C-alpha positions in Angstrom: -14.9 -51.5 50.5 -17.3 -52.2 53.3 -19.0 -49.3 55.0 -17.6 -50.4 58.4 -14.1 -50.2 57.0 -14.8 -46.7 55.7 -15.6 -45.4 59.1 -12.0 -46.0 60.2 -10.0 -42.8 60.4 -7.0 -44.5 58.8 -8.6 -43.6 55.5 -8.9 -40.0 54.6 -12.0 -38.5 53.1 -11.7 -37.0 49.7 -14.6 -35.0 48.2 -15.0 -35.8 44.5 -17.4 -34.2 42.1 -19.2 -36.8 40.0 -20.1 -36.2 36.3 -23.6 -35.5 37.4 -22.4 -32.5 39.5 -23.0 -34.2 42.8 -20.2 -34.0 45.4 -19.6 -37.4 47.0 -17.2 -38.6 49.6 -14.4 -41.0 48.4 -12.2 -42.8 50.8 -8.4 -42.9 50.1 -5.4 -44.1 51.9 -3.2 -41.5 53.5 0.2 -40.7 52.1 3.2 -42.3 53.9 5.5 -40.2 56.0 8.6 -38.7 54.4 11.7 -40.8 54.0 14.5 -40.2 56.6 18.2 -40.5 56.6 19.5 -43.7 58.2 22.2 -42.0 60.1 21.1 -38.5 61.1 17.3 -39.0 60.7 16.8 -35.8 58.7 14.2 -35.8 56.0 15.5 -36.9 52.6 15.1 -34.6 49.7 14.1 -35.9 46.2 12.1 -38.9 47.5 8.4 -39.1 46.5 5.8 -39.7 49.2 3.8 -42.4 47.5 2.3 -45.7 48.6 4.3 -48.7 47.3 1.8 -49.7 44.5 1.9 -46.1 43.2 5.7 -45.9 43.5 6.1 -49.0 41.3 4.5 -47.0 38.4 7.1 -44.2 38.7 10.4 -44.4 36.8 13.4 -45.4 38.9 15.1 -42.1 38.4 12.1 -40.3 40.0 11.9 -42.7 42.9 15.2 -41.7 44.5 18.3 -39.6 43.9 20.7 -41.1 41.4 23.9 -41.3 43.5 25.5 -43.7 45.9 23.4 -44.3 49.0 20.5 -42.4 47.2 17.3 -42.8 49.1 19.1 -44.1 52.2 21.5 -41.3 53.4 21.3 -37.6 53.0 23.9 -35.7 51.0 25.9 -34.5 54.1 26.1 -38.1 55.5 27.2 -39.5 52.2 29.9 -36.8 52.1 31.0 -37.9 55.6 31.1 -41.6 54.5 33.3 -40.8 51.5 35.7 -38.5 53.5 36.0 -41.2 56.1 36.8 -43.9 53.4 39.4 -41.6 51.8 41.1 -40.8 55.1 41.2 -44.5 56.2 42.6 -45.6 52.8 39.8 -48.1 51.9 
């Protein structure tokens, strides 16, 4: 990366110790914000906070909950959807 790009505060500063024992500043991307429910906008549980290229190396079962609407709706909103479908007879 270019030094001018490293001055940007969009990158976070990580202090890394080199094999020679010297502490140097490394520049890393910040983690994305937590995933939110599409209906009630509460934070989703069981979703990893990783950048897309890191998330592609994680297994599918670790990326999102393994249930209908997993990773999109929270459990209480999924419950409301299913109750609504049963009551309407769909």
